[in-house]
MIMARBA-594537 format. One line per 3 residues: number of its first residue (from 0); for each residue x, y, z of C-alpha. Coordinates in steps of 0.5 Angstrom, whole numbers, m for minus. Example, Ala and Ser with C-alpha at 12.3 -4.5 7.8 and 13.67 -1.06 7.14 Angstrom:
% residues 2
0 = 25 m9 16 | 27 m2 14
END
This chain:
% residues 945
0 = m165 m176 m74 | m171 m180 m73 | m175 m179 m66
3 = m180 m175 m62 | m179 m168 m62 | m183 m161 m61
6 = m177 m156 m62 | m177 m151 m68 | m170 m154 m71
9 = m172 m162 m70 | m168 m167 m67 | m160 m168 m69
12 = m155 m174 m68 | m152 m169 m63 | m159 m168 m59
15 = m159 m176 m58 | m152 m177 m57 | m151 m171 m52
18 = m154 m174 m46 | m150 m180 m46 | m144 m176 m46
21 = m146 m172 m41 | m147 m178 m36 | m139 m180 m37
24 = m136 m180 m30 | m131 m174 m29 | m125 m175 m25
27 = m126 m176 m18 | m121 m170 m16 | m124 m165 m20
30 = m119 m163 m24 | m123 m164 m31 | m122 m167 m37
33 = m123 m166 m45 | m127 m172 m48 | m126 m173 m56
36 = m132 m176 m59 | m134 m179 m66 | m139 m174 m70
39 = m142 m180 m74 | m144 m185 m69 | m150 m186 m64
42 = m148 m190 m58 | m152 m193 m52 | m148 m196 m46
45 = m148 m196 m38 | m143 m191 m36 | m144 m193 m29
48 = m138 m197 m28 | m133 m193 m32 | m127 m190 m29
51 = m124 m184 m33 | m119 m182 m28 | m113 m185 m30
54 = m107 m181 m33 | m107 m179 m40 | m112 m182 m45
57 = m117 m187 m43 | m121 m189 m49 | m128 m193 m48
60 = m129 m200 m52 | m134 m205 m53 | m133 m213 m54
63 = m135 m214 m62 | m134 m220 m67 | m127 m219 m70
66 = m130 m219 m77 | m134 m213 m75 | m128 m210 m72
69 = m124 m210 m79 | m128 m204 m81 | m126 m200 m74
72 = m121 m198 m69 | m119 m204 m65 | m115 m204 m58
75 = m110 m209 m56 | m111 m208 m48 | m106 m211 m43
78 = m110 m214 m37 | m110 m208 m33 | m113 m204 m38
81 = m107 m201 m41 | m107 m201 m49 | m101 m204 m52
84 = m103 m202 m59 | m108 m199 m63 | m110 m202 m70
87 = m114 m198 m75 | m119 m203 m79 | m114 m209 m78
90 = m116 m216 m82 | m118 m222 m77 | m111 m224 m79
93 = m108 m218 m76 | m112 m218 m70 | m110 m225 m68
96 = m102 m223 m70 | m102 m217 m65 | m106 m221 m60
99 = m112 m217 m60 | m117 m222 m59 | m119 m225 m52
102 = m120 m232 m50 | m127 m232 m52 | m126 m230 m59
105 = m128 m222 m58 | m124 m216 m60 | m125 m209 m56
108 = m128 m205 m61 | m126 m197 m61 | m133 m194 m60
111 = m130 m187 m61 | m130 m184 m54 | m123 m181 m52
114 = m122 m178 m45 | m116 m174 m44 | m114 m172 m36
117 = m112 m165 m35 | m105 m166 m36 | m106 m170 m43
120 = m110 m164 m45 | m105 m159 m44 | m99 m164 m47
123 = m104 m164 m53 | m104 m156 m54 | m97 m155 m52
126 = m95 m160 m58 | m97 m155 m62 | m94 m149 m59
129 = m99 m144 m58 | m97 m137 m57 | m100 m130 m57
132 = m99 m125 m62 | m98 m117 m60 | m105 m116 m61
135 = m107 m121 m57 | m109 m127 m62 | m107 m134 m60
138 = m104 m137 m66 | m100 m144 m67 | m93 m145 m68
141 = m91 m152 m67 | m91 m157 m73 | m97 m161 m71
144 = m101 m155 m71 | m99 m154 m78 | m101 m161 m80
147 = m108 m160 m77 | m109 m154 m80 | m106 m155 m87
150 = m107 m162 m89 | m112 m165 m83 | m111 m171 m79
153 = m115 m177 m77 | m115 m177 m69 | m116 m184 m69
156 = m111 m186 m74 | m105 m181 m74 | m105 m180 m67
159 = m108 m186 m63 | m104 m190 m67 | m98 m187 m64
162 = m100 m189 m57 | m99 m195 m54 | m94 m199 m49
165 = m91 m203 m55 | m92 m198 m61 | m85 m196 m64
168 = m84 m191 m69 | m83 m196 m75 | m89 m200 m73
171 = m93 m194 m73 | m91 m191 m79 | m93 m198 m82
174 = m100 m198 m79 | m102 m191 m81 | m99 m192 m88
177 = m103 m199 m89 | m110 m195 m87 | m109 m189 m92
180 = m105 m184 m89 | m102 m179 m94 | m97 m176 m89
183 = m90 m177 m91 | m85 m181 m86 | m82 m174 m83
186 = m89 m171 m82 | m91 m178 m78 | m85 m178 m74
189 = m86 m171 m72 | m93 m174 m69 | m90 m180 m66
192 = m85 m176 m62 | m91 m171 m60 | m96 m176 m57
195 = m93 m183 m56 | m91 m182 m49 | m98 m180 m47
198 = m101 m186 m42 | m106 m190 m46 | m112 m194 m43
201 = m118 m197 m45 | m125 m198 m41 | m129 m204 m44
204 = m137 m204 m43 | m140 m211 m43 | m145 m209 m48
207 = m146 m203 m53 | m151 m200 m58 | m147 m198 m64
210 = m150 m195 m70 | m146 m192 m75 | m148 m186 m80
213 = m142 m185 m84 | m145 m187 m91 | m151 m187 m94
216 = m153 m194 m93 | m151 m193 m86 | m155 m187 m85
219 = m162 m191 m87 | m160 m197 m84 | m158 m194 m77
222 = m164 m189 m78 | m169 m195 m78 | m165 m198 m72
225 = m166 m192 m68 | m174 m192 m69 | m174 m199 m67
228 = m170 m198 m61 | m175 m192 m59 | m181 m196 m61
231 = m179 m203 m58 | m181 m206 m64 | m177 m210 m70
234 = m175 m206 m76 | m181 m205 m80 | m177 m203 m86
237 = m182 m197 m87 | m179 m191 m90 | m176 m186 m86
240 = m180 m179 m87 | m177 m173 m83 | m178 m166 m84
243 = m183 m167 m90 | m190 m165 m92 | m194 m170 m94
246 = m200 m167 m97 | m207 m169 m98 | m206 m173 m105
249 = m199 m174 m103 | m196 m181 m101 | m189 m185 m100
252 = m189 m192 m102 | m184 m197 m101 | m179 m199 m96
255 = m172 m198 m93 | m172 m191 m95 | m170 m184 m92
258 = m174 m178 m94 | m172 m171 m92 | m174 m164 m93
261 = m179 m166 m98 | m186 m163 m100 | m190 m169 m102
264 = m196 m167 m106 | m197 m173 m110 | m195 m181 m110
267 = m187 m182 m109 | m186 m189 m111 | m179 m192 m108
270 = m176 m198 m111 | m172 m199 m104 | m166 m197 m101
273 = m167 m190 m103 | m165 m183 m101 | m169 m177 m103
276 = m168 m170 m100 | m170 m163 m102 | m175 m165 m107
279 = m182 m162 m109 | m186 m168 m111 | m192 m165 m115
282 = m193 m171 m120 | m192 m178 m119 | m185 m179 m118
285 = m182 m186 m118 | m175 m188 m117 | m171 m195 m118
288 = m168 m199 m113 | m162 m196 m109 | m163 m189 m113
291 = m162 m183 m109 | m164 m176 m111 | m162 m170 m107
294 = m164 m163 m109 | m160 m157 m106 | m161 m149 m107
297 = m155 m145 m109 | m151 m141 m114 | m148 m143 m120
300 = m141 m139 m119 | m143 m133 m123 | m148 m131 m118
303 = m154 m133 m121 | m159 m137 m117 | m159 m145 m118
306 = m162 m151 m116 | m157 m157 m116 | m160 m164 m118
309 = m155 m170 m115 | m157 m177 m118 | m153 m182 m115
312 = m153 m190 m113 | m153 m191 m105 | m147 m195 m106
315 = m143 m190 m110 | m136 m188 m108 | m135 m180 m109
318 = m128 m180 m106 | m124 m185 m109 | m121 m185 m116
321 = m124 m189 m122 | m118 m195 m121 | m119 m195 m114
324 = m127 m196 m113 | m130 m189 m115 | m137 m190 m117
327 = m143 m186 m120 | m150 m188 m121 | m147 m195 m120
330 = m142 m195 m125 | m134 m195 m125 | m132 m188 m127
333 = m129 m191 m133 | m136 m194 m135 | m139 m188 m134
336 = m135 m184 m138 | m136 m189 m144 | m143 m190 m143
339 = m144 m182 m143 | m139 m182 m149 | m135 m176 m146
342 = m128 m175 m145 | m124 m174 m138 | m123 m167 m140
345 = m130 m165 m140 | m131 m167 m133 | m125 m166 m129
348 = m120 m160 m129 | m114 m161 m133 | m110 m159 m128
351 = m112 m164 m123 | m107 m170 m122 | m110 m177 m123
354 = m110 m178 m116 | m115 m172 m115 | m120 m175 m121
357 = m126 m177 m116 | m133 m176 m117 | m132 m171 m111
360 = m128 m166 m116 | m132 m168 m123 | m137 m164 m126
363 = m142 m169 m126 | m148 m165 m124 | m153 m160 m127
366 = m155 m154 m124 | m162 m152 m126 | m166 m145 m126
369 = m172 m148 m123 | m173 m154 m118 | m179 m156 m123
372 = m174 m158 m128 | m172 m164 m124 | m176 m169 m127
375 = m173 m168 m133 | m166 m171 m131 | m168 m177 m127
378 = m166 m181 m134 | m159 m181 m130 | m161 m187 m126
381 = m161 m191 m132 | m155 m189 m136 | m155 m195 m141
384 = m162 m193 m144 | m160 m185 m144 | m162 m182 m151
387 = m157 m178 m155 | m161 m172 m154 | m161 m173 m147
390 = m153 m174 m147 | m152 m168 m151 | m157 m164 m146
393 = m152 m166 m141 | m146 m164 m144 | m149 m157 m146
396 = m152 m156 m139 | m148 m152 m133 | m145 m157 m129
399 = m141 m157 m122 | m138 m162 m118 | m140 m164 m111
402 = m134 m160 m108 | m136 m154 m112 | m143 m155 m109
405 = m141 m155 m102 | m138 m148 m103 | m144 m145 m107
408 = m150 m148 m103 | m154 m143 m100 | m154 m146 m92
411 = m160 m141 m91 | m164 m143 m96 | m163 m150 m94
414 = m165 m149 m87 | m171 m144 m89 | m174 m150 m93
417 = m174 m155 m87 | m176 m150 m82 | m182 m148 m86
420 = m184 m155 m87 | m183 m156 m80 | m187 m150 m78
423 = m193 m152 m82 | m193 m159 m79 | m193 m157 m72
426 = m197 m151 m73 | m203 m156 m76 | m202 m160 m69
429 = m203 m155 m63 | m205 m161 m59 | m198 m164 m60
432 = m194 m158 m58 | m197 m157 m51 | m198 m164 m48
435 = m195 m164 m41 | m189 m168 m44 | m188 m164 m50
438 = m181 m159 m50 | m184 m154 m55 | m182 m148 m51
441 = m183 m140 m52 | m176 m139 m55 | m179 m144 m60
444 = m185 m141 m62 | m182 m134 m62 | m177 m137 m67
447 = m183 m139 m71 | m186 m133 m71 | m180 m129 m73
450 = m178 m133 m79 | m185 m134 m81 | m188 m130 m87
453 = m193 m124 m85 | m199 m128 m87 | m197 m134 m83
456 = m196 m131 m76 | m203 m130 m74 | m205 m137 m76
459 = m200 m139 m71 | m203 m135 m66 | m210 m136 m67
462 = m209 m144 m68 | m206 m144 m61 | m211 m140 m58
465 = m216 m144 m61 | m213 m150 m58 | m213 m147 m51
468 = m221 m146 m52 | m222 m153 m54 | m218 m156 m49
471 = m220 m151 m43 | m226 m147 m45 | m232 m147 m41
474 = m235 m153 m45 | m228 m157 m45 | m229 m163 m40
477 = m222 m164 m37 | m219 m167 m31 | m215 m163 m26
480 = m208 m165 m29 | m210 m163 m36 | m213 m156 m33
483 = m205 m154 m32 | m204 m154 m39 | m208 m147 m40
486 = m202 m144 m36 | m197 m147 m40 | m200 m145 m46
489 = m202 m138 m44 | m195 m137 m41 | m191 m139 m47
492 = m195 m135 m51 | m194 m129 m47 | m187 m130 m47
495 = m186 m131 m54 | m190 m124 m55 | m187 m120 m50
498 = m180 m122 m53 | m182 m120 m60 | m186 m114 m58
501 = m179 m112 m56 | m176 m112 m63 | m182 m110 m67
504 = m188 m107 m63 | m192 m105 m68 | m191 m111 m73
507 = m193 m115 m67 | m199 m111 m65 | m201 m112 m72
510 = m201 m119 m71 | m205 m119 m65 | m210 m115 m69
513 = m210 m120 m75 | m211 m126 m70 | m217 m123 m67
516 = m221 m123 m74 | m219 m131 m74 | m223 m132 m67
519 = m230 m134 m66 | m235 m130 m62 | m235 m135 m56
522 = m227 m135 m57 | m227 m128 m56 | m231 m128 m50
525 = m227 m133 m47 | m221 m129 m48 | m224 m123 m45
528 = m226 m127 m39 | m219 m128 m38 | m217 m121 m39
531 = m214 m122 m45 | m218 m119 m50 | m214 m118 m57
534 = m217 m111 m59 | m216 m104 m56 | m210 m100 m55
537 = m206 m105 m51 | m199 m106 m53 | m197 m113 m55
540 = m192 m112 m50 | m197 m111 m44 | m202 m117 m47
543 = m196 m121 m47 | m195 m119 m39 | m202 m120 m38
546 = m202 m127 m41 | m197 m129 m37 | m200 m126 m30
549 = m207 m130 m33 | m202 m137 m33 | m200 m136 m26
552 = m207 m134 m23 | m210 m140 m27 | m205 m145 m24
555 = m206 m142 m17 | m214 m143 m18 | m213 m150 m20
558 = m209 m152 m14 | m214 m149 m9 | m220 m152 m12
561 = m216 m159 m13 | m218 m165 m8 | m223 m160 m4
564 = m229 m162 m1 | m233 m157 3 | m234 m158 10
567 = m239 m157 16 | m238 m150 19 | m233 m151 25
570 = m235 m152 32 | m230 m151 38 | m227 m157 41
573 = m224 m154 47 | m225 m153 54 | m226 m146 56
576 = m219 m146 60 | m215 m150 54 | m210 m147 50
579 = m207 m151 43 | m200 m150 43 | m196 m152 36
582 = m189 m152 35 | m185 m154 29 | m177 m154 27
585 = m174 m150 21 | m172 m153 15 | m165 m154 11
588 = m166 m156 4 | m160 m160 2 | m162 m161 m5
591 = m168 m162 m10 | m171 m156 m9 | m176 m153 m14
594 = m178 m160 m16 | m183 m160 m11 | m186 m154 m14
597 = m192 m154 m18 | m193 m155 m24 | m187 m159 m24
600 = m188 m163 m18 | m196 m164 m20 | m194 m166 m28
603 = m187 m170 m26 | m187 m171 m19 | m181 m169 m14
606 = m176 m171 m10 | m172 m167 m5 | m168 m168 1
609 = m168 m164 7 | m167 m163 15 | m172 m161 20
612 = m167 m157 25 | m168 m153 32 | m165 m147 32
615 = m161 m145 39 | m164 m151 42 | m171 m150 41
618 = m177 m151 35 | m177 m144 33 | m184 m144 29
621 = m190 m144 34 | m197 m142 34 | m202 m142 40
624 = m210 m141 40 | m215 m141 45 | m223 m139 45
627 = m225 m132 48 | m232 m130 50 | m232 m124 45
630 = m235 m126 37 | m228 m124 34 | m222 m126 32
633 = m215 m123 35 | m209 m125 31 | m202 m123 35
636 = m195 m124 33 | m190 m124 38 | m184 m123 34
639 = m187 m117 30 | m190 m114 36 | m196 m113 33
642 = m204 m115 33 | m210 m114 30 | m218 m115 32
645 = m222 m118 26 | m230 m117 27 | m232 m116 19
648 = m232 m122 15 | m229 m118 9 | m223 m116 13
651 = m222 m124 15 | m222 m125 7 | m218 m120 5
654 = m211 m124 5 | m210 m124 m2 | m210 m116 m2
657 = m202 m113 m2 | m204 m109 4 | m207 m114 8
660 = m204 m116 15 | m203 m123 18 | m205 m126 11
663 = m202 m133 13 | m206 m133 19 | m213 m130 16
666 = m212 m135 10 | m211 m141 15 | m217 m139 18
669 = m221 m139 12 | m218 m146 9 | m220 m149 16
672 = m228 m147 15 | m228 m140 16 | m230 m138 9
675 = m237 m139 5 | m232 m142 0 | m230 m147 4
678 = m235 m149 9 | m243 m150 8 | m245 m143 11
681 = m251 m140 10 | m252 m134 5 | m251 m127 7
684 = m247 m130 14 | m243 m125 18 | m237 m126 22
687 = m241 m125 28 | m246 m131 26 | m240 m135 25
690 = m237 m134 31 | m243 m135 35 | m244 m142 32
693 = m237 m144 33 | m238 m142 40 | m234 m136 41
696 = m228 m132 38 | m221 m134 37 | m215 m131 39
699 = m209 m134 35 | m201 m132 37 | m195 m134 33
702 = m188 m134 34 | m183 m135 29 | m176 m134 32
705 = m172 m134 26 | m171 m127 22 | m175 m126 16
708 = m173 m128 9 | m169 m133 12 | m170 m139 7
711 = m171 m144 12 | m178 m145 10 | m181 m141 15
714 = m188 m139 12 | m190 m146 9 | m188 m149 16
717 = m192 m143 20 | m198 m145 15 | m197 m152 17
720 = m197 m150 25 | m203 m146 24 | m207 m151 20
723 = m206 m156 25 | m207 m152 31 | m214 m149 28
726 = m216 m156 26 | m215 m158 33 | m219 m152 36
729 = m224 m155 31 | m224 m162 33 | m222 m164 26
732 = m216 m169 25 | m212 m168 19 | m207 m174 16
735 = m200 m172 14 | m202 m172 6 | m208 m167 8
738 = m204 m163 12 | m199 m162 6 | m204 m161 1
741 = m208 m156 5 | m201 m152 6 | m200 m152 m2
744 = m207 m149 m3 | m206 m144 3 | m199 m142 m1
747 = m203 m141 m7 | m209 m137 m4 | m204 m132 m2
750 = m201 m132 m9 | m194 m133 m6 | m194 m140 m10
753 = m189 m145 m7 | m188 m153 m6 | m189 m158 m1
756 = m182 m159 1 | m182 m154 6 | m188 m156 10
759 = m186 m163 10 | m179 m161 12 | m182 m158 18
762 = m187 m163 20 | m183 m169 19 | m177 m170 24
765 = m170 m172 22 | m166 m172 15 | m170 m175 10
768 = m171 m176 2 | m178 m174 0 | m181 m176 m6
771 = m188 m175 m10 | m191 m178 m16 | m195 m174 m21
774 = m202 m172 m19 | m206 m166 m16 | m206 m168 m9
777 = m198 m170 m7 | m197 m176 m3 | m190 m175 m1
780 = m186 m182 1 | m181 m181 6 | m174 m184 7
783 = m170 m183 13 | m163 m181 12 | m157 m182 17
786 = m156 m175 20 | m149 m175 23 | m145 m171 17
789 = m150 m165 18 | m151 m165 26 | m146 m161 29
792 = m147 m165 35 | m144 m171 32 | m139 m168 26
795 = m135 m165 31 | m138 m158 29 | m136 m158 22
798 = m143 m155 20 | m144 m148 21 | m151 m144 20
801 = m150 m137 18 | m155 m131 17 | m153 m127 12
804 = m157 m121 14 | m160 m120 7 | m167 m122 6
807 = m171 m124 0 | m178 m126 m1 | m179 m132 m5
810 = m185 m130 m9 | m181 m126 m15 | m176 m132 m15
813 = m182 m137 m16 | m185 m133 m21 | m179 m133 m25
816 = m177 m141 m24 | m184 m143 m25 | m185 m139 m31
819 = m179 m142 m34 | m182 m149 m33 | m188 m147 m36
822 = m185 m144 m42 | m180 m150 m43 | m174 m146 m42
825 = m169 m151 m44 | m163 m150 m39 | m168 m149 m34
828 = m171 m156 m36 | m165 m159 m36 | m163 m157 m29
831 = m170 m159 m26 | m168 m166 m29 | m161 m166 m25
834 = m164 m163 m19 | m169 m169 m19 | m164 m174 m19
837 = m159 m171 m14 | m163 m173 m7 | m161 m180 m8
840 = m154 m178 m9 | m154 m174 m3 | m157 m179 1
843 = m152 m184 m1 | m146 m179 1 | m150 m178 8
846 = m150 m186 9 | m143 m187 8 | m142 m181 13
849 = m137 m178 9 | m136 m170 11 | m132 m169 5
852 = m137 m172 0 | m143 m169 3 | m139 m162 3
855 = m138 m163 m5 | m145 m165 m6 | m147 m159 m2
858 = m143 m154 m7 | m146 m158 m13 | m153 m156 m10
861 = m151 m149 m10 | m149 m149 m17 | m155 m152 m20
864 = m159 m147 m16 | m155 m141 m19 | m156 m144 m26
867 = m163 m144 m25 | m164 m137 m22 | m157 m133 m23
870 = m160 m128 m18 | m160 m133 m12 | m153 m130 m11
873 = m151 m123 m10 | m144 m120 m10 | m145 m120 m2
876 = m146 m127 m1 | m140 m129 m6 | m136 m124 m2
879 = m137 m128 4 | m136 m135 1 | m129 m132 m2
882 = m127 m130 5 | m128 m138 7 | m127 m142 1
885 = m120 m145 3 | m123 m147 10 | m130 m151 7
888 = m131 m157 3 | m138 m153 0 | m143 m148 2
891 = m150 m147 0 | m155 m141 1 | m162 m144 4
894 = m168 m143 1 | m170 m140 m6 | m164 m135 m5
897 = m162 m128 m5 | m161 m128 2 | m162 m131 9
900 = m158 m137 11 | m152 m140 9 | m150 m147 11
903 = m142 m148 11 | m139 m155 11 | m132 m154 14
906 = m126 m158 13 | m124 m159 20 | m125 m157 27
909 = m120 m152 27 | m122 m149 20 | m129 m148 23
912 = m127 m144 29 | m123 m140 23 | m129 m139 19
915 = m133 m137 26 | m128 m132 27 | m127 m129 20
918 = m134 m128 19 | m135 m125 26 | m130 m120 26
921 = m132 m117 20 | m140 m119 18 | m143 m116 12
924 = m148 m112 16 | m150 m111 23 | m156 m117 23
927 = m151 m122 20 | m149 m128 26 | m148 m135 27
930 = m154 m139 29 | m153 m146 33 | m157 m151 30
933 = m158 m159 31 | m163 m164 28 | m170 m164 31
936 = m173 m171 32 | m180 m169 34 | m183 m166 28
939 = m189 m162 29 | m192 m163 35 | m199 m160 37
942 = m201 m161 45 | m207 m158 49 | m206 m155 55
END
């Protein structure tokens, strides 16, 4: 289909339509539904007011002019939406007679969407009497199933017409007979008895974009309408060119045409209303108006390769017999045979009945030895002028019917041709593939590399690396946001290479070697500076891993340097007996997490909802700072009962090293100016000189009254507390925006990654929806939400906070999720988009003060989190939830997952007590326990005392 797409396989009608179907509302009771849709339409409508929770089958219709409705299904609805009758392609007179036209002169048109509730779906299946054979195979034994498998049923005609409050067996048979059903009366009675008692309703949308792709003309016209909708312009009638290669000397001239899967290396001149598919245009090719040319590779029936050339008119009718409208090349079948001077038996098998003698089953189309022979057959578009020699050649040629070709066509060749054309087009535009809005993924790249001929694989890799150098090399001008593109390129490339190396390591290593030969000296030096030299003995798998690691390192450096200006060396702002005390609540993430995490949040903005909470009656994250006489830095941890003394600058700045102790406090001090990279210190300065200029040494003490790996945002919130305390110590005043960005930089300095929601969650009080716009320096907008359904003090103790005793660091999880975004993993992208849309729905439920809906949404949030990272849960956690499942509306594991705290939303006070007893009596480990919590209404507080 037309439309912007960077995926390997291009855009299909299903790709365009599926988001609309997924937006359909589900039954409120969670019982499930089955949605049946038409496969040859594109629909766009507002689904927000639809109700699909009635009994039976609920269809969706839209208002339409009765004349338009004559080509489609039409509902005769009652005022309450119950369908009285369903009509197939009724005349305007029939619509009037059946009461299908309302007082405004409108009919309700069937747009092809039917939703069955669980009970109706079961009735549909039960009608076909499923049973299991001895070997476990499911088979059908009922009569409807026999008709479906043996004859085929039109769901909208034979089944929907059987339903409706005022439909009877006699009118049903008459209706489906009128519209062409070939089933016997007995068979139709079976269908009527099976489906007529299912309740039938229609929901009507006030307006709907309805584009039909059922015929060749509709394909072209609706395709043009899609382009107009995408671009917001009127139909320009320009040719639609899809998955085609247009060479330097190639051009497509004409209007109202569809050109697909072609290689156009010369002029293609079209008279209008044309369809051209699968054709190599190597010399001038001109087609008259309405002429359609379709070339397909396959076998001729004897096993010999052949190319089927199909020449026809856009309005030809392939499935109708001659005396009922069947046409080919713009002629009736009788005229066609006469003009070609051939007998019926030369075209159709003698065993075919007159009813079956259609274009579809006639041997009209030649099978060629080579596609280069196609131009010799274009005379078929002007049969009256055909010479006797041409007619004779046609009679003697290998000819097949469209029905034959459907079975003999090579689907592999069909897709391989289009894939090759698409690959060449995308490979020539590497800048397009790695725009921030592009969905080109690592699997797309791996697919192209796997399917491409050997000589093209290095072209792919070299093209991408050259693009990376052009956009991100030493001489490339770029903004901060644009700099993130290098991480995207490197991670995508590394992921694709690792995947391919796992299958054919020697071949992939050889491809990298050949790629190096296609790079310039400057490009090779630049790659070497990233640790990505292509030569040497490093395996392809190892090179891919290095590329991914380089992607994360570049991302971190880009964030650390963003919005940063060097400050004056810090000076003591305290009296000698003063202490700075900072304390902040923990954070409960209620939805939207991961959308705050770079680079997603920087490129697309983020949206989360979270709560600031006290634990066991106090703000659990605290830090103290004071100035001491000795020119050194002391860092104490009350909760870990450890301390260090730092007298050397290298010991302060080693926080990136795995063995470093107190990395968070060290990095906070560095970012607050105690580092030559952050403040204007003299060259060769020492920590002692820094302390002397500052006015004394520093003693920092931290307290986190939360178990490690809790999932409550402890690390980021402690970072915010430390930076605030140190800033107050040095007399600096930070805005919230500056503080949030400083913590984001702090997390990147520590290589732990992380987003902005944790620090915002702990710095700002209450429950809030937090949004940020795209940009390297997040500037969150905060909207406060009622706390009643979350706070145990106001909801009757229905929310419980349970520490599982399991610990999991977020770093590896972050790498997986951030990596999946960088590589544009489709599943991850979809879930991130759902997470982005989730917080407003949660805020609405909390505003309505509905504990049940709040709990249900918490469960949905947990499901999205598990979908993004399946390892966010464990068998132990699932076991805990299973034990209390019948007592709760929902639950979620807080933070990145894998361990830490569970938030449980109980059904009643009695259920909450039962959950407490159940988990207290048999905890999963000795560390597991409940914590009391309440909503914090102060946020981060820093005082001097």
